[in-house]
C-alpha positions in Angstrom: -24.3 7.3 3.8 -25.6 5.7 7.0 -25.0 2.2 5.5 -21.4 3.2 4.6 -20.8 4.5 8.1 -22.2 1.4 9.7 -20.2 -0.8 7.3 -17.0 1.0 8.3 -17.7 0.6 12.0 -18.5 -3.2 11.6 -15.4 -3.9 9.5 -12.7 -2.0 11.4 -11.4 -2.4 14.8 -9.4 0.0 17.0 -5.8 0.3 16.1 -6.4 -1.0 12.5 -4.2 0.5 9.8 -6.2 1.4 6.7 -4.7 2.3 3.3 -7.3 4.4 1.3 -7.0 5.3 -2.4 -7.7 9.0 -2.8 -7.8 10.9 -6.1 -9.2 14.1 -4.7 -12.5 13.5 -6.5 -15.9 13.5 -4.9 -16.1 9.8 -4.2 -12.7 9.4 -2.5 -13.0 12.7 -0.6 -16.3 11.5 0.8 -14.7 8.2 1.9 -11.7 10.0 3.4 -14.0 12.4 5.3 -16.0 9.4 6.7 -12.8 7.8 7.8 -11.7 11.0 9.5 -15.0 11.0 11.4 -14.5 7.3 12.4 -10.9 8.2 13.5 -12.5 10.6 16.1 -14.5 7.7 17.6 -11.9 4.9 17.6 -8.1 4.9 17.2 -7.4 3.9 13.6 -4.5 4.9 11.4 -5.3 6.2 7.9 -2.8 6.1 5.2 -3.8 8.2 2.2 -2.5 6.7 -1.1 -2.6 9.2 -4.0 -1.6 8.4 -7.5 -0.5 11.3 -9.8 -1.2 9.8 -13.2 0.8 12.7 -14.7 -1.3 13.0 -17.9 -3.3 16.2 -17.2 -2.0 19.6 -16.3 -4.2 19.6 -13.2 -2.5 16.5 -11.8 0.0 18.4 -9.7 -2.7 20.7 -8.2 -4.8 17.6 -7.3 -1.8 16.0 -5.5 -1.3 19.2 -3.5 -5.0 19.4 -2.7 -5.1 15.9 -1.2 -1.8 16.4 0.6 -3.1 19.6 2.2 -6.3 17.9 3.3 -4.3 15.1 4.9 -1.9 17.5 6.7 -4.9 19.5 8.1 -6.5 16.2 9.4 -3.5 14.3 10.7 -3.4 11.7 8.0 -0.3 10.1 6.6 0.0 11.1 2.9 1.8 8.9 0.4 2.0 9.7 -3.3 3.3 8.1 -6.4 3.8 9.9 -9.7 3.7 7.7 -12.8 6.3 8.9 -15.2 5.5 6.9 -18.3 3.0 4.4 -19.7 4.3 1.6 -22.0 1.1 0.3 -23.5 -1.8 1.8 -25.5 -4.3 0.5 -22.8 -3.9 3.4 -20.4 -6.7 2.4 -18.0 -5.5 -1.2 -17.6 -1.8 -0.2 -17.0 -2.8 2.6 -14.6 -4.9 0.2 -12.6 -2.0 -2.3 -12.4 0.4 0.4 -11.3 -2.2 1.7 -8.7 -2.6 -1.6 -7.1 1.1 -2.3 -7.0 1.6 1.0 -5.1 -1.3 0.2 -2.8 0.3 -3.2 -2.0 3.7 -1.5 -1.3 2.0 0.7 1.2 0.1 -2.2 2.8 3.4 -4.0 3.3 5.2 -0.8 4.5 2.6 0.0 7.2 1.5 -3.6 7.8 -2.1 -2.5 7.0 -5.0 -4.8 7.3 -7.3 -3.1 4.7 -7.3 -1.3 1.4 -10.3 0.9 0.9 -11.4 2.2 -2.5 -14.2 4.6 -3.2 -16.2 2.5 -5.7 -19.9 3.3 -5.3 -23.3 2.0 -6.4 -23.2 3.8 -9.7 -19.8 2.3 -10.5 -21.2 -1.1 -9.7 -24.2 -0.6 -12.1 -21.8 0.7 -14.8 -19.5 -2.3 -14.4 -22.4 -4.8 -14.7 -23.7 -3.0 -17.8 -20.3 -3.0 -19.5 -19.8 -6.7 -18.8 -23.2 -7.5 -20.2 -22.4 -5.5 -23.4 -19.0 -7.2 -23.7 -20.1 -10.6 -22.7 -19.0 -12.2 -19.5 -19.4 -15.2 -17.3 -22.2 -15.4 -14.7 -19.7 -14.4 -12.0 -18.7 -11.4 -14.1 -22.2 -10.2 -14.3 -22.3 -9.7 -10.6 -19.9 -6.8 -10.8 -17.4 -6.2 -8.0 -17.8 -7.1 -4.3 -17.9 -5.1 -1.1 -15.1 -7.2 0.5 -12.4 -9.1 -1.3 -9.9 -11.1 0.7 -6.3 -11.1 -0.6 -3.3 -13.0 0.9 -2.4 -10.5 3.5 -5.2 -7.8 3.5 -8.8 -7.2 2.6 -10.1 -4.8 -0.1 -13.2 -2.9 1.2 -15.5 -0.8 -0.9 -17.6 1.0 1.8 -19.5 3.2 -0.7 -20.9 0.3 -2.7 -24.4 1.1 -1.3 -24.2 4.9 -1.9 -25.2 6.5 -5.1 -23.3 9.3 -6.7 -26.2 11.6 -5.8 -25.9 10.6 -2.1 -22.2 11.3 -2.2 -22.7 14.8 -3.6 -25.3 15.4 -0.9 -23.0 14.3 1.8 -20.1 16.5 0.5 -22.4 19.5 0.3 -24.0 19.0 3.7 -20.6 18.6 5.4 -18.7 21.3 3.4 -16.2 18.9 2.0 -14.1 20.2 -0.9 -13.2 18.0 -3.8 -11.8 18.3 -7.3 -13.9 17.4 -10.4 -11.7 15.6 -13.0 -13.1 17.0 -16.3 -11.7 14.1 -18.3 -14.4 11.9 -16.5 -17.0 13.9 -18.5 -15.6 12.8 -21.9 -17.2 10.0 -24.0 -13.9 8.6 -25.2 -13.8 5.7 -22.8 -16.2 2.8 -22.4 
């Protein structure tokens, strides 16, 4: 997690406003914890963006869990609850709605960065899925650590951390998280 911490320090400046996507899972809670520690060293403003996908009975409790963490740590909490999905491609539609919400918050707070908790295991998984499906050479590279958009930059600070390292960090620092049991199912690619 040292690389992640160093990356955050290099990419952010004092008084930056950061929107961070937080589900309540181990990856996003590790990232939120790291940002809380960074906030102690330099004045940054963290906007926690939580999406309640509203498809599992645990969704409400997860939203309350993240809201409580934010309240205890002086972080602005913003949530969106998705009421319906119109297509049979849930993951694609959910991703589109997530990023629309993130962009609304970026505009609302005039944020410079959007942070997501994609990590090294996600990167390897993305590359393998693209190889199996067939892709362009660029597609085989997976996703990038920094992506410049029109008015903000997407940062993926955990890209060099493995899932195992994330769990070790959470355990060592006593950070609570919620494990989404649907992630353990084989029904999705």
